[in-house]
TORKOL-4160 file (C-alpha; in steps of 0.2 Angstrom, whole numbers, padded with zeros to 4 digits, m for minus):
459
<pt num="1" X="m0168" Y="m0200" Z="0099"/>
<pt num="2" X="m0172" Y="m0209" Z="0112"/>
<pt num="3" X="m0182" Y="m0229" Z="0110"/>
<pt num="4" X="m0189" Y="m0235" Z="0124"/>
<pt num="5" X="m0201" Y="m0254" Z="0120"/>
<pt num="6" X="m0207" Y="m0252" Z="0138"/>
<pt num="7" X="m0224" Y="m0251" Z="0141"/>
<pt num="8" X="m0227" Y="m0235" Z="0154"/>
<pt num="9" X="m0241" Y="m0229" Z="0162"/>
<pt num="10" X="m0259" Y="m0231" Z="0156"/>
<pt num="11" X="m0265" Y="m0215" Z="0152"/>
<pt num="12" X="m0288" Y="m0215" Z="0147"/>
<pt num="13" X="m0283" Y="m0208" Z="0130"/>
<pt num="14" X="m0284" Y="m0213" Z="0120"/>
<pt num="15" X="m0278" Y="m0230" Z="0125"/>
<pt num="16" X="m0268" Y="m0248" Z="0117"/>
<pt num="17" X="m0258" Y="m0238" Z="0107"/>
<pt num="18" X="m0245" Y="m0246" Z="0093"/>
<pt num="19" X="m0230" Y="m0232" Z="0095"/>
<pt num="20" X="m0227" Y="m0210" Z="0104"/>
<pt num="21" X="m0214" Y="m0199" Z="0095"/>
<pt num="22" X="m0209" Y="m0185" Z="0110"/>
<pt num="23" X="m0204" Y="m0166" Z="0101"/>
<pt num="24" X="m0200" Y="m0151" Z="0107"/>
<pt num="25" X="m0205" Y="m0147" Z="0091"/>
<pt num="26" X="m0218" Y="m0155" Z="0078"/>
<pt num="27" X="m0222" Y="m0146" Z="0060"/>
<pt num="28" X="m0241" Y="m0147" Z="0057"/>
<pt num="29" X="m0249" Y="m0138" Z="0045"/>
<pt num="30" X="m0252" Y="m0124" Z="0055"/>
<pt num="31" X="m0234" Y="m0121" Z="0059"/>
<pt num="32" X="m0220" Y="m0129" Z="0075"/>
<pt num="33" X="m0225" Y="m0134" Z="0091"/>
<pt num="34" X="m0220" Y="m0149" Z="0105"/>
<pt num="35" X="m0230" Y="m0162" Z="0106"/>
<pt num="36" X="m0234" Y="m0184" Z="0110"/>
<pt num="37" X="m0243" Y="m0192" Z="0092"/>
<pt num="38" X="m0250" Y="m0207" Z="0096"/>
<pt num="39" X="m0250" Y="m0221" Z="0084"/>
<pt num="40" X="m0261" Y="m0238" Z="0077"/>
<pt num="41" X="m0259" Y="m0246" Z="0066"/>
<pt num="42" X="m0250" Y="m0235" Z="0054"/>
<pt num="43" X="m0263" Y="m0220" Z="0060"/>
<pt num="44" X="m0260" Y="m0207" Z="0069"/>
<pt num="45" X="m0273" Y="m0208" Z="0081"/>
<pt num="46" X="m0269" Y="m0194" Z="0094"/>
<pt num="47" X="m0257" Y="m0177" Z="0092"/>
<pt num="48" X="m0257" Y="m0171" Z="0111"/>
<pt num="49" X="m0246" Y="m0161" Z="0121"/>
<pt num="50" X="m0229" Y="m0166" Z="0125"/>
<pt num="51" X="m0235" Y="m0170" Z="0143"/>
<pt num="52" X="m0245" Y="m0181" Z="0142"/>
<pt num="53" X="m0247" Y="m0198" Z="0146"/>
<pt num="54" X="m0246" Y="m0210" Z="0133"/>
<pt num="55" X="m0246" Y="m0227" Z="0133"/>
<pt num="56" X="m0240" Y="m0238" Z="0117"/>
<pt num="57" X="m0231" Y="m0255" Z="0115"/>
<pt num="58" X="m0215" Y="m0241" Z="0112"/>
<pt num="59" X="m0211" Y="m0225" Z="0114"/>
<pt num="60" X="m0198" Y="m0214" Z="0104"/>
<pt num="61" X="m0191" Y="m0197" Z="0113"/>
<pt num="62" X="m0186" Y="m0184" Z="0101"/>
<pt num="63" X="m0167" Y="m0177" Z="0104"/>
<pt num="64" X="m0167" Y="m0157" Z="0108"/>
<pt num="65" X="m0161" Y="m0156" Z="0090"/>
<pt num="66" X="m0171" Y="m0164" Z="0083"/>
<pt num="67" X="m0186" Y="m0158" Z="0073"/>
<pt num="68" X="m0203" Y="m0171" Z="0067"/>
<pt num="69" X="m0207" Y="m0167" Z="0046"/>
<pt num="70" X="m0222" Y="m0175" Z="0043"/>
<pt num="71" X="m0212" Y="m0188" Z="0028"/>
<pt num="72" X="m0207" Y="m0181" Z="0012"/>
<pt num="73" X="m0216" Y="m0182" Z="m0002"/>
<pt num="74" X="m0209" Y="m0184" Z="m0019"/>
<pt num="75" X="m0218" Y="m0183" Z="m0034"/>
<pt num="76" X="m0205" Y="m0182" Z="m0050"/>
<pt num="77" X="m0194" Y="m0200" Z="m0049"/>
<pt num="78" X="m0187" Y="m0207" Z="m0066"/>
<pt num="79" X="m0185" Y="m0224" Z="m0056"/>
<pt num="80" X="m0181" Y="m0235" Z="m0074"/>
<pt num="81" X="m0186" Y="m0249" Z="m0068"/>
<pt num="82" X="m0190" Y="m0263" Z="m0079"/>
<pt num="83" X="m0179" Y="m0261" Z="m0095"/>
<pt num="84" X="m0166" Y="m0246" Z="m0089"/>
<pt num="85" X="m0163" Y="m0257" Z="m0070"/>
<pt num="86" X="m0139" Y="m0250" Z="m0073"/>
<pt num="87" X="m0147" Y="m0231" Z="m0070"/>
<pt num="88" X="m0159" Y="m0235" Z="m0053"/>
<pt num="89" X="m0171" Y="m0245" Z="m0051"/>
<pt num="90" X="m0183" Y="m0249" Z="m0035"/>
<pt num="91" X="m0175" Y="m0256" Z="m0021"/>
<pt num="92" X="m0160" Y="m0242" Z="m0025"/>
<pt num="93" X="m0171" Y="m0229" Z="m0027"/>
<pt num="94" X="m0180" Y="m0229" Z="m0012"/>
<pt num="95" X="m0166" Y="m0235" Z="m0002"/>
<pt num="96" X="m0162" Y="m0218" Z="m0006"/>
<pt num="97" X="m0177" Y="m0210" Z="m0003"/>
<pt num="98" X="m0178" Y="m0218" Z="0015"/>
<pt num="99" X="m0161" Y="m0212" Z="0020"/>
<pt num="100" X="m0166" Y="m0196" Z="0013"/>
<pt num="101" X="m0183" Y="m0194" Z="0026"/>
<pt num="102" X="m0195" Y="m0196" Z="0009"/>
<pt num="103" X="m0208" Y="m0211" Z="0014"/>
<pt num="104" X="m0216" Y="m0209" Z="m0005"/>
<pt num="105" X="m0214" Y="m0207" Z="m0021"/>
<pt num="106" X="m0222" Y="m0207" Z="m0040"/>
<pt num="107" X="m0214" Y="m0213" Z="m0052"/>
<pt num="108" X="m0212" Y="m0206" Z="m0068"/>
<pt num="109" X="m0217" Y="m0217" Z="m0085"/>
<pt num="110" X="m0201" Y="m0217" Z="m0094"/>
<pt num="111" X="m0186" Y="m0220" Z="m0096"/>
<pt num="112" X="m0194" Y="m0237" Z="m0087"/>
<pt num="113" X="m0195" Y="m0249" Z="m0105"/>
<pt num="114" X="m0211" Y="m0251" Z="m0110"/>
<pt num="115" X="m0214" Y="m0235" Z="m0103"/>
<pt num="116" X="m0232" Y="m0236" Z="m0093"/>
<pt num="117" X="m0241" Y="m0231" Z="m0107"/>
<pt num="118" X="m0253" Y="m0241" Z="m0106"/>
<pt num="119" X="m0261" Y="m0256" Z="m0095"/>
<pt num="120" X="m0248" Y="m0271" Z="m0100"/>
<pt num="121" X="m0234" Y="m0258" Z="m0095"/>
<pt num="122" X="m0246" Y="m0255" Z="m0079"/>
<pt num="123" X="m0245" Y="m0271" Z="m0077"/>
<pt num="124" X="m0227" Y="m0272" Z="m0079"/>
<pt num="125" X="m0222" Y="m0256" Z="m0069"/>
<pt num="126" X="m0231" Y="m0263" Z="m0055"/>
<pt num="127" X="m0222" Y="m0284" Z="m0054"/>
<pt num="128" X="m0206" Y="m0276" Z="m0056"/>
<pt num="129" X="m0210" Y="m0266" Z="m0038"/>
<pt num="130" X="m0217" Y="m0277" Z="m0031"/>
<pt num="131" X="m0212" Y="m0283" Z="m0015"/>
<pt num="132" X="m0195" Y="m0275" Z="m0018"/>
<pt num="133" X="m0198" Y="m0256" Z="m0010"/>
<pt num="134" X="m0193" Y="m0247" Z="0006"/>
<pt num="135" X="m0205" Y="m0232" Z="0005"/>
<pt num="136" X="m0221" Y="m0230" Z="m0004"/>
<pt num="137" X="m0224" Y="m0230" Z="m0020"/>
<pt num="138" X="m0236" Y="m0223" Z="m0035"/>
<pt num="139" X="m0240" Y="m0222" Z="m0050"/>
<pt num="140" X="m0241" Y="m0207" Z="m0067"/>
<pt num="141" X="m0245" Y="m0214" Z="m0083"/>
<pt num="142" X="m0238" Y="m0205" Z="m0102"/>
<pt num="143" X="m0248" Y="m0197" Z="m0112"/>
<pt num="144" X="m0241" Y="m0199" Z="m0129"/>
<pt num="145" X="m0247" Y="m0200" Z="m0151"/>
<pt num="146" X="m0257" Y="m0215" Z="m0152"/>
<pt num="147" X="m0261" Y="m0220" Z="m0133"/>
<pt num="148" X="m0278" Y="m0208" Z="m0129"/>
<pt num="149" X="m0289" Y="m0223" Z="m0130"/>
<pt num="150" X="m0280" Y="m0229" Z="m0116"/>
<pt num="151" X="m0279" Y="m0216" Z="m0104"/>
<pt num="152" X="m0298" Y="m0218" Z="m0099"/>
<pt num="153" X="m0292" Y="m0236" Z="m0093"/>
<pt num="154" X="m0275" Y="m0232" Z="m0086"/>
<pt num="155" X="m0287" Y="m0217" Z="m0071"/>
<pt num="156" X="m0298" Y="m0233" Z="m0068"/>
<pt num="157" X="m0283" Y="m0244" Z="m0065"/>
<pt num="158" X="m0276" Y="m0228" Z="m0050"/>
<pt num="159" X="m0261" Y="m0217" Z="m0059"/>
<pt num="160" X="m0262" Y="m0203" Z="m0052"/>
<pt num="161" X="m0261" Y="m0194" Z="m0070"/>
<pt num="162" X="m0254" Y="m0193" Z="m0083"/>
<pt num="163" X="m0238" Y="m0185" Z="m0092"/>
<pt num="164" X="m0232" Y="m0179" Z="m0107"/>
<pt num="165" X="m0215" Y="m0169" Z="m0117"/>
<pt num="166" X="m0217" Y="m0158" Z="m0130"/>
<pt num="167" X="m0202" Y="m0159" Z="m0138"/>
<pt num="168" X="m0192" Y="m0172" Z="m0139"/>
<pt num="169" X="m0190" Y="m0183" Z="m0122"/>
<pt num="170" X="m0173" Y="m0189" Z="m0123"/>
<pt num="171" X="m0178" Y="m0209" Z="m0127"/>
<pt num="172" X="m0186" Y="m0214" Z="m0143"/>
<pt num="173" X="m0201" Y="m0223" Z="m0135"/>
<pt num="174" X="m0207" Y="m0211" Z="m0126"/>
<pt num="175" X="m0213" Y="m0196" Z="m0140"/>
<pt num="176" X="m0221" Y="m0181" Z="m0138"/>
<pt num="177" X="m0237" Y="m0173" Z="m0143"/>
<pt num="178" X="m0238" Y="m0159" Z="m0157"/>
<pt num="179" X="m0252" Y="m0145" Z="m0151"/>
<pt num="180" X="m0265" Y="m0156" Z="m0159"/>
<pt num="181" X="m0263" Y="m0167" Z="m0148"/>
<pt num="182" X="m0259" Y="m0160" Z="m0131"/>
<pt num="183" X="m0276" Y="m0150" Z="m0138"/>
<pt num="184" X="m0284" Y="m0167" Z="m0137"/>
<pt num="185" X="m0278" Y="m0175" Z="m0123"/>
<pt num="186" X="m0283" Y="m0162" Z="m0113"/>
<pt num="187" X="m0302" Y="m0163" Z="m0121"/>
<pt num="188" X="m0299" Y="m0182" Z="m0114"/>
<pt num="189" X="m0296" Y="m0179" Z="m0098"/>
<pt num="190" X="m0306" Y="m0168" Z="m0091"/>
<pt num="191" X="m0320" Y="m0180" Z="m0096"/>
<pt num="192" X="m0315" Y="m0190" Z="m0079"/>
<pt num="193" X="m0304" Y="m0174" Z="m0070"/>
<pt num="194" X="m0287" Y="m0181" Z="m0074"/>
<pt num="195" X="m0271" Y="m0171" Z="m0072"/>
<pt num="196" X="m0262" Y="m0169" Z="m0085"/>
<pt num="197" X="m0240" Y="m0165" Z="m0084"/>
<pt num="198" X="m0229" Y="m0156" Z="m0094"/>
<pt num="199" X="m0212" Y="m0155" Z="m0097"/>
<pt num="200" X="m0213" Y="m0138" Z="m0105"/>
<pt num="201" X="m0202" Y="m0133" Z="m0118"/>
<pt num="202" X="m0207" Y="m0128" Z="m0136"/>
<pt num="203" X="m0199" Y="m0140" Z="m0147"/>
<pt num="204" X="m0198" Y="m0125" Z="m0164"/>
<pt num="205" X="m0190" Y="m0115" Z="m0152"/>
<pt num="206" X="m0178" Y="m0126" Z="m0147"/>
<pt num="207" X="m0173" Y="m0134" Z="m0165"/>
<pt num="208" X="m0170" Y="m0113" Z="m0170"/>
<pt num="209" X="m0158" Y="m0112" Z="m0156"/>
<pt num="210" X="m0138" Y="m0112" Z="m0155"/>
<pt num="211" X="m0135" Y="m0132" Z="m0156"/>
<pt num="212" X="m0125" Y="m0136" Z="m0139"/>
<pt num="213" X="m0106" Y="m0140" Z="m0144"/>
<pt num="214" X="m0091" Y="m0146" Z="m0132"/>
<pt num="215" X="m0085" Y="m0144" Z="m0112"/>
<pt num="216" X="m0095" Y="m0125" Z="m0113"/>
<pt num="217" X="m0111" Y="m0125" Z="m0097"/>
<pt num="218" X="m0115" Y="m0106" Z="m0110"/>
<pt num="219" X="m0115" Y="m0115" Z="m0124"/>
<pt num="220" X="m0128" Y="m0130" Z="m0118"/>
<pt num="221" X="m0135" Y="m0116" Z="m0108"/>
<pt num="222" X="m0140" Y="m0105" Z="m0124"/>
<pt num="223" X="m0146" Y="m0121" Z="m0133"/>
<pt num="224" X="m0162" Y="m0122" Z="m0122"/>
<pt num="225" X="m0169" Y="m0105" Z="m0119"/>
<pt num="226" X="m0182" Y="m0098" Z="m0107"/>
<pt num="227" X="m0191" Y="m0092" Z="m0122"/>
<pt num="228" X="m0196" Y="m0109" Z="m0126"/>
<pt num="229" X="m0198" Y="m0113" Z="m0109"/>
<pt num="230" X="m0208" Y="m0097" Z="m0109"/>
<pt num="231" X="m0220" Y="m0101" Z="m0124"/>
<pt num="232" X="m0223" Y="m0119" Z="m0120"/>
<pt num="233" X="m0229" Y="m0113" Z="m0104"/>
<pt num="234" X="m0240" Y="m0097" Z="m0112"/>
<pt num="235" X="m0248" Y="m0114" Z="m0122"/>
<pt num="236" X="m0255" Y="m0125" Z="m0111"/>
<pt num="237" X="m0260" Y="m0110" Z="m0100"/>
<pt num="238" X="m0269" Y="m0106" Z="m0117"/>
<pt num="239" X="m0277" Y="m0126" Z="m0119"/>
<pt num="240" X="m0281" Y="m0127" Z="m0101"/>
<pt num="241" X="m0293" Y="m0111" Z="m0102"/>
<pt num="242" X="m0301" Y="m0116" Z="m0118"/>
<pt num="243" X="m0304" Y="m0137" Z="m0110"/>
<pt num="244" X="m0304" Y="m0132" Z="m0092"/>
<pt num="245" X="m0292" Y="m0148" Z="m0090"/>
<pt num="246" X="m0282" Y="m0149" Z="m0077"/>
<pt num="247" X="m0261" Y="m0144" Z="m0077"/>
<pt num="248" X="m0247" Y="m0144" Z="m0067"/>
<pt num="249" X="m0227" Y="m0139" Z="m0075"/>
<pt num="250" X="m0217" Y="m0147" Z="m0073"/>
<pt num="251" X="m0200" Y="m0142" Z="m0066"/>
<pt num="252" X="m0201" Y="m0122" Z="m0070"/>
<pt num="253" X="m0185" Y="m0119" Z="m0073"/>
<pt num="254" X="m0186" Y="m0099" Z="m0082"/>
<pt num="255" X="m0194" Y="m0084" Z="m0071"/>
<pt num="256" X="m0198" Y="m0078" Z="m0082"/>
<pt num="257" X="m0214" Y="m0091" Z="m0082"/>
<pt num="258" X="m0221" Y="m0086" Z="m0063"/>
<pt num="259" X="m0232" Y="m0071" Z="m0070"/>
<pt num="260" X="m0240" Y="m0081" Z="m0084"/>
<pt num="261" X="m0245" Y="m0095" Z="m0068"/>
<pt num="262" X="m0251" Y="m0081" Z="m0059"/>
<pt num="263" X="m0260" Y="m0074" Z="m0070"/>
<pt num="264" X="m0269" Y="m0090" Z="m0078"/>
<pt num="265" X="m0272" Y="m0098" Z="m0061"/>
<pt num="266" X="m0280" Y="m0079" Z="m0054"/>
<pt num="267" X="m0290" Y="m0082" Z="m0072"/>
<pt num="268" X="m0300" Y="m0097" Z="m0064"/>
<pt num="269" X="m0285" Y="m0108" Z="m0076"/>
<pt num="270" X="m0284" Y="m0126" Z="m0066"/>
<pt num="271" X="m0263" Y="m0124" Z="m0066"/>
<pt num="272" X="m0252" Y="m0127" Z="m0052"/>
<pt num="273" X="m0233" Y="m0128" Z="m0052"/>
<pt num="274" X="m0217" Y="m0136" Z="m0045"/>
<pt num="275" X="m0196" Y="m0133" Z="m0046"/>
<pt num="276" X="m0183" Y="m0143" Z="m0043"/>
<pt num="277" X="m0170" Y="m0142" Z="m0028"/>
<pt num="278" X="m0155" Y="m0141" Z="m0043"/>
<pt num="279" X="m0164" Y="m0123" Z="m0049"/>
<pt num="280" X="m0165" Y="m0119" Z="m0030"/>
<pt num="281" X="m0146" Y="m0122" Z="m0025"/>
<pt num="282" X="m0135" Y="m0120" Z="m0040"/>
<pt num="283" X="m0131" Y="m0108" Z="m0055"/>
<pt num="284" X="m0127" Y="m0107" Z="m0072"/>
<pt num="285" X="m0110" Y="m0095" Z="m0066"/>
<pt num="286" X="m0105" Y="m0106" Z="m0057"/>
<pt num="287" X="m0106" Y="m0124" Z="m0066"/>
<pt num="288" X="m0085" Y="m0128" Z="m0073"/>
<pt num="289" X="m0085" Y="m0131" Z="m0088"/>
<pt num="290" X="m0085" Y="m0151" Z="m0095"/>
<pt num="291" X="m0096" Y="m0155" Z="m0079"/>
<pt num="292" X="m0109" Y="m0163" Z="m0089"/>
<pt num="293" X="m0116" Y="m0167" Z="m0068"/>
<pt num="294" X="m0125" Y="m0153" Z="m0070"/>
<pt num="295" X="m0135" Y="m0156" Z="m0086"/>
<pt num="296" X="m0151" Y="m0156" Z="m0086"/>
<pt num="297" X="m0165" Y="m0151" Z="m0097"/>
<pt num="298" X="m0172" Y="m0136" Z="m0094"/>
<pt num="299" X="m0157" Y="m0132" Z="m0090"/>
<pt num="300" X="m0152" Y="m0123" Z="m0073"/>
<pt num="301" X="m0150" Y="m0105" Z="m0076"/>
<pt num="302" X="m0138" Y="m0088" Z="m0070"/>
<pt num="303" X="m0142" Y="m0085" Z="m0049"/>
<pt num="304" X="m0155" Y="m0069" Z="m0053"/>
<pt num="305" X="m0167" Y="m0081" Z="m0059"/>
<pt num="306" X="m0163" Y="m0094" Z="m0046"/>
<pt num="307" X="m0167" Y="m0077" Z="m0033"/>
<pt num="308" X="m0181" Y="m0078" Z="m0045"/>
<pt num="309" X="m0188" Y="m0092" Z="m0040"/>
<pt num="310" X="m0187" Y="m0093" Z="m0025"/>
<pt num="311" X="m0200" Y="m0076" Z="m0024"/>
<pt num="312" X="m0211" Y="m0088" Z="m0036"/>
<pt num="313" X="m0211" Y="m0101" Z="m0020"/>
<pt num="314" X="m0213" Y="m0083" Z="m0006"/>
<pt num="315" X="m0227" Y="m0079" Z="m0014"/>
<pt num="316" X="m0236" Y="m0094" Z="m0019"/>
<pt num="317" X="m0236" Y="m0094" Z="m0038"/>
<pt num="318" X="m0219" Y="m0111" Z="m0037"/>
<pt num="319" X="m0234" Y="m0123" Z="m0028"/>
<pt num="320" X="m0219" Y="m0138" Z="m0021"/>
<pt num="321" X="m0204" Y="m0144" Z="m0024"/>
<pt num="322" X="m0197" Y="m0159" Z="m0029"/>
<pt num="323" X="m0183" Y="m0169" Z="m0036"/>
<pt num="324" X="m0187" Y="m0174" Z="m0053"/>
<pt num="325" X="m0172" Y="m0189" Z="m0049"/>
<pt num="326" X="m0165" Y="m0194" Z="m0065"/>
<pt num="327" X="m0148" Y="m0204" Z="m0064"/>
<pt num="328" X="m0140" Y="m0211" Z="m0077"/>
<pt num="329" X="m0123" Y="m0221" Z="m0078"/>
<pt num="330" X="m0107" Y="m0212" Z="m0076"/>
<pt num="331" X="m0101" Y="m0217" Z="m0094"/>
<pt num="332" X="m0119" Y="m0205" Z="m0100"/>
<pt num="333" X="m0110" Y="m0191" Z="m0096"/>
<pt num="334" X="m0096" Y="m0190" Z="m0104"/>
<pt num="335" X="m0085" Y="m0188" Z="m0092"/>
<pt num="336" X="m0071" Y="m0193" Z="m0104"/>
<pt num="337" X="m0075" Y="m0175" Z="m0116"/>
<pt num="338" X="m0087" Y="m0165" Z="m0101"/>
<pt num="339" X="m0098" Y="m0162" Z="m0121"/>
<pt num="340" X="m0115" Y="m0153" Z="m0113"/>
<pt num="341" X="m0123" Y="m0157" Z="m0128"/>
<pt num="342" X="m0118" Y="m0176" Z="m0131"/>
<pt num="343" X="m0120" Y="m0179" Z="m0112"/>
<pt num="344" X="m0138" Y="m0189" Z="m0105"/>
<pt num="345" X="m0147" Y="m0173" Z="m0096"/>
<pt num="346" X="m0153" Y="m0179" Z="m0077"/>
<pt num="347" X="m0148" Y="m0174" Z="m0061"/>
<pt num="348" X="m0144" Y="m0192" Z="m0047"/>
<pt num="349" X="m0154" Y="m0181" Z="m0032"/>
<pt num="350" X="m0168" Y="m0187" Z="m0024"/>
<pt num="351" X="m0157" Y="m0194" Z="m0004"/>
<pt num="352" X="m0152" Y="m0176" Z="m0005"/>
<pt num="353" X="m0170" Y="m0166" Z="m0010"/>
<pt num="354" X="m0173" Y="m0161" Z="0006"/>
<pt num="355" X="m0155" Y="m0156" Z="0014"/>
<pt num="356" X="m0151" Y="m0147" Z="0000"/>
<pt num="357" X="m0168" Y="m0135" Z="0001"/>
<pt num="358" X="m0165" Y="m0135" Z="0020"/>
<pt num="359" X="m0150" Y="m0126" Z="0015"/>
<pt num="360" X="m0158" Y="m0111" Z="0004"/>
<pt num="361" X="m0173" Y="m0108" Z="0011"/>
<pt num="362" X="m0163" Y="m0105" Z="0025"/>
<pt num="363" X="m0152" Y="m0093" Z="0021"/>
<pt num="364" X="m0167" Y="m0082" Z="0011"/>
<pt num="365" X="m0179" Y="m0084" Z="0032"/>
<pt num="366" X="m0191" Y="m0096" Z="0028"/>
<pt num="367" X="m0195" Y="m0110" Z="0040"/>
<pt num="368" X="m0195" Y="m0129" Z="0042"/>
<pt num="369" X="m0216" Y="m0125" Z="0039"/>
<pt num="370" X="m0212" Y="m0118" Z="0023"/>
<pt num="371" X="m0202" Y="m0132" Z="0019"/>
<pt num="372" X="m0212" Y="m0147" Z="0023"/>
<pt num="373" X="m0227" Y="m0136" Z="0015"/>
<pt num="374" X="m0219" Y="m0136" Z="0000"/>
<pt num="375" X="m0211" Y="m0156" Z="0000"/>
<pt num="376" X="m0221" Y="m0166" Z="0009"/>
<pt num="377" X="m0240" Y="m0157" Z="0009"/>
<pt num="378" X="m0243" Y="m0147" Z="m0007"/>
<pt num="379" X="m0235" Y="m0161" Z="m0019"/>
<pt num="380" X="m0246" Y="m0174" Z="m0008"/>
<pt num="381" X="m0260" Y="m0165" Z="m0013"/>
<pt num="382" X="m0256" Y="m0167" Z="m0032"/>
<pt num="383" X="m0259" Y="m0181" Z="m0032"/>
<pt num="384" X="m0273" Y="m0185" Z="m0022"/>
<pt num="385" X="m0263" Y="m0194" Z="m0007"/>
<pt num="386" X="m0276" Y="m0189" Z="0005"/>
<pt num="387" X="m0265" Y="m0195" Z="0020"/>
<pt num="388" X="m0249" Y="m0191" Z="0014"/>
<pt num="389" X="m0240" Y="m0175" Z="0016"/>
<pt num="390" X="m0244" Y="m0169" Z="0034"/>
<pt num="391" X="m0245" Y="m0174" Z="0054"/>
<pt num="392" X="m0266" Y="m0172" Z="0057"/>
<pt num="393" X="m0276" Y="m0184" Z="0064"/>
<pt num="394" X="m0280" Y="m0199" Z="0050"/>
<pt num="395" X="m0265" Y="m0196" Z="0039"/>
<pt num="396" X="m0253" Y="m0211" Z="0038"/>
<pt num="397" X="m0240" Y="m0212" Z="0052"/>
<pt num="398" X="m0225" Y="m0205" Z="0040"/>
<pt num="399" X="m0211" Y="m0197" Z="0049"/>
<pt num="400" X="m0194" Y="m0190" Z="0042"/>
<pt num="401" X="m0183" Y="m0186" Z="0058"/>
<pt num="402" X="m0172" Y="m0170" Z="0056"/>
<pt num="403" X="m0156" Y="m0162" Z="0063"/>
<pt num="404" X="m0159" Y="m0145" Z="0055"/>
<pt num="405" X="m0144" Y="m0139" Z="0061"/>
<pt num="406" X="m0133" Y="m0155" Z="0060"/>
<pt num="407" X="m0122" Y="m0151" Z="0045"/>
<pt num="408" X="m0109" Y="m0163" Z="0032"/>
<pt num="409" X="m0103" Y="m0165" Z="0015"/>
<pt num="410" X="m0109" Y="m0173" Z="0003"/>
<pt num="411" X="m0099" Y="m0188" Z="m0001"/>
<pt num="412" X="m0107" Y="m0198" Z="m0017"/>
<pt num="413" X="m0102" Y="m0216" Z="m0007"/>
<pt num="414" X="m0115" Y="m0214" Z="0008"/>
<pt num="415" X="m0126" Y="m0211" Z="m0007"/>
<pt num="416" X="m0139" Y="m0227" Z="m0011"/>
<pt num="417" X="m0142" Y="m0221" Z="m0027"/>
<pt num="418" X="m0138" Y="m0237" Z="m0040"/>
<pt num="419" X="m0123" Y="m0224" Z="m0047"/>
<pt num="420" X="m0113" Y="m0211" Z="m0036"/>
<pt num="421" X="m0115" Y="m0195" Z="m0052"/>
<pt num="422" X="m0123" Y="m0182" Z="m0042"/>
<pt num="423" X="m0118" Y="m0159" Z="m0044"/>
<pt num="424" X="m0122" Y="m0162" Z="m0026"/>
<pt num="425" X="m0105" Y="m0172" Z="m0023"/>
<pt num="426" X="m0093" Y="m0166" Z="m0011"/>
<pt num="427" X="m0106" Y="m0151" Z="m0006"/>
<pt num="428" X="m0105" Y="m0143" Z="0010"/>
<pt num="429" X="m0128" Y="m0146" Z="0018"/>
<pt num="430" X="m0140" Y="m0143" Z="0035"/>
<pt num="431" X="m0148" Y="m0154" Z="0038"/>
<pt num="432" X="m0149" Y="m0170" Z="0041"/>
<pt num="433" X="m0162" Y="m0185" Z="0042"/>
<pt num="434" X="m0159" Y="m0196" Z="0057"/>
<pt num="435" X="m0172" Y="m0208" Z="0055"/>
<pt num="436" X="m0188" Y="m0212" Z="0042"/>
<pt num="437" X="m0202" Y="m0221" Z="0048"/>
<pt num="438" X="m0216" Y="m0226" Z="0037"/>
<pt num="439" X="m0233" Y="m0231" Z="0044"/>
<pt num="440" X="m0228" Y="m0229" Z="0060"/>
<pt num="441" X="m0213" Y="m0244" Z="0058"/>
<pt num="442" X="m0193" Y="m0238" Z="0055"/>
<pt num="443" X="m0189" Y="m0240" Z="0041"/>
<pt num="444" X="m0174" Y="m0249" Z="0039"/>
<pt num="445" X="m0166" Y="m0251" Z="0023"/>
<pt num="446" X="m0155" Y="m0266" Z="0027"/>
<pt num="447" X="m0171" Y="m0277" Z="0030"/>
<pt num="448" X="m0183" Y="m0283" Z="0021"/>
<pt num="449" X="m0194" Y="m0267" Z="0010"/>
<pt num="450" X="m0208" Y="m0264" Z="0019"/>
<pt num="451" X="m0217" Y="m0252" Z="0006"/>
<pt num="452" X="m0232" Y="m0252" Z="m0002"/>
<pt num="453" X="m0240" Y="m0249" Z="m0021"/>
<pt num="454" X="m0252" Y="m0236" Z="m0022"/>
<pt num="455" X="m0264" Y="m0229" Z="m0032"/>
<pt num="456" X="m0276" Y="m0215" Z="m0036"/>
<pt num="457" X="m0294" Y="m0216" Z="m0026"/>
<pt num="458" X="m0284" Y="m0225" Z="m0010"/>
<pt num="459" X="m0277" Y="m0217" Z="m0003"/>
C-alpha cells in the first residue's frame, strides 16, 4: 500500500475529493473488480475504473497482493464496559477490532454492569464509550423479566434490537425469559417492528443433561447437547410464527437446527441466523484435555457438524458470521485445574475473526466475495446499518486493506484484547489486515480515537 499526499492532475468528475484509493482487487456487492474509489466527507462518492484520473488530497495505491474489502461489521461483541473492565473495555476492544479490519461493532447488553436493560443503563453505557472508541459502536439492549415496559423506550432511544436468553446467561444480573415471557416480549416488539436476538438453548434440556466434571471436553460437550439448542430454536420459530415478530438466532452451533430455520423461512417466518468463527474453525475431537480456552456456550461440536455449518453458509440458511467475542480474565478460565465445569464460557477472537474465517473458507472453495457478504454486508443489513458493510456510492468509506495470501502465526502478545487468552494462540492463519479505514480516515490506534456512537435510524 503506497500513499501519496500530493495533488494529482485534475479530473472533470468528480472533483474536490478527500481520498482516492486505487486497487486491482476491490470486493464489491456484485463481485471482484479493479477500480478507483473516491471519498468526500467520509462517504464514497465515486467508483470508477482503475485507470480513471481522479484527484484528491490523498491518493492511496494498494499493492498487487492487497485487496480492498468493506470494513467488517461485527454485530456480536461483549465489551463488558462498564463494570467488568478487567475483562475488556471500549479502548482495548475497539483497538482489537481496528487491527482486525473491523470498522463497526454492536455491543451486547451483558456482561457489563449495569446491563443495558433500561434507559438509565443505556445512558451509562454511552457515557462510558463516548470519546474512547476507535471504531463505530452501536448497542443492543436486553429483554429480561420485568422490563417489558422499557423495550419501546429503548427502541426509540436508538438501540438496534433486544437480546434474550432462554436459560441462565452466566451472570445473575441478566436473567432468562421463560416461554410465557418470551411470547410477551415478541408481541411487544412486534408492535414497533423491533428485532429479538435469542441465545437459543433450552434450560430444561440442559438441567437433565449430564453435569460436566473435570478436564474432559467430551464431558462438557455432553452437558450442552445439540438437542437443547434444537428444541429452543423450534420454540423460537413457533412463537415467531404466531406473533409475526422478527427474530434472529445467535451463534448457531448445531447443524440440526438448519433445516428448521430454512423451513420456517420458506413459510414466511421472519428469521435470520448467525454462526461464529470458532464453530467454523475448530472440532470437538481436536480439543485437548483441560483446554478451557475453547469453552463457549453453545459448545464447539464435532467435525461433521462443522462441515454442515459451512454448507449452511453455502446455501444461505446461515446469513452471517460474527465473533461473539466474550473475553474474561485468565483466572476465570481455570487453567490451573482445566475444569470445564468451573471455567468461564466465552471465546476471545475479535481481532482474528476475518483471518480465521478466510483461512477455513478458502479451503472449501469460497471467495472473498462470500466472506465480505457474511462478515460485512449481512451483519450491517441485519442491524439496519444502511451505510455500512459495502463498497457502494453513498456508503461510509469504511475499508479493510487485506492481504489474503499473507500467512501468520497468532502471537497472543500482539493482540490488543485486554487479556491474552484465545484458542487461536499459535494457530497459523491466512490473510493479514494491513490497514483499516473509518469514514475515509486510516485508523491509528496509537492516536486519539475517532469512532462514533451509532443509533438505529441515524445510520
